[in-house]
N, C-alpha and C positions, 0 to 999 in steps of 0.2 A: 579726859580733860585734865589739864594741869591745875594744880592747887594755886590759889592766890590770884585767879583771874579777876580782872577788873572790867567794868563796863566801859563803853565808849564815852559815856557821860563822865565817869571818873577820870578818864584820860584827858578829856577836854578841859578839866580843871587845872591841868599842868600847863603853865605858860612857858613854852620853850622859845627862846629868842636867839637870833644870830647876833653876835657881838664881835667887835674888833679890839684886840688887846693893845692898849696905848701906853701902859706903864706896867712894869714888872720888877719886883725886887724880893730878896730874901726877907723873911720876917725875923727880926733880931730875937735871939733867945730860943728859936725853934729850929729843929733839924728837919722838920717835915713840911712846913708851910711856905708857900710862895704867895706874896700879895700881888694881885693883878688888879689893874683898873681897866674895866671893859666898857667900851663905847657901845651903848645900846640905842643909838640914834638920838632919842630925845633926852637922854641922860647918861651919865657915866656912873658905873657902880664899882665898888670895891668887892672883890671876890677872893677869898682865901682858898687855895688849892693845896691839898696834902700830897704834892708831887715832887718835893725837893730831893727826895732820894734818887729819882730817876731823871730829873730835868733841871736845867739852870734857868733862872729867871729870863735871861735874854732869849732862850728858845721860844718864848711865847710872844715876844714883841712883834706886832704887825699881823699876827695870826687871826684868822676868822674862826671863831669857836661857837659852840652851842651852850647856852646857859639856861638853867631853870630860873626864871625871873620872878616867880611869885612864891619863892620859898621864904619862910619866916627867917628874918635875920638871926644870926648866931654869933656870939662872942667867942673868939679863940685867940689865945696869946695876947690878950688885951686889945684886940681889934675886932671890928664887926664885919662879918661876911654878909653881903647883901645878895646872895645868889649862889648857885653851884655850877661849876664847870662840869660838863658831861665827859666821861671817859669810858673806854672799854676796860674789862678786867681780863687781861691776857692770860694764857695758860701758864706762862712763866712768872706770873704775879706782877708783871710790869704793866701799869695802866698806860693807855694811849689816848690822849685827849681827842675828842671828836671835833672835826673841823668841817669845813664846807668844801665840796668838790671843786667848784669854780667860784672863788670869792668875788670875782668881777660881776657875777650875776646877781648878787644879793647886796642889800644895804644893811648896815647895823640897825638893829631894832626890828627887822622883819621877823614875823612869827613863823615858827616851824609848824606846818599843818600836815 
């Protein structure tokens, strides 16, 4: 068994939601952060992603992404991040944001189950 295993009940506590990026911009004074506004259906959230080394803000516009919606807000670079964009950790160190296979099949705010 691998260390750090969690129960299904632990996993159910994580609220993963599909969102559509409707705004994206560099965070002034930060080399790492991109400020995203993600439409989660019933609300729009500001999410800060530490991906500026690999991506431009415009790369995110219109993309359908997966967000941890029930993460405690965190202040970074003077802004509040209200969720976390999920990404892989590639072998070469380059993260790849997780998206939706067929964005036409899902609506912003739908829960990942």
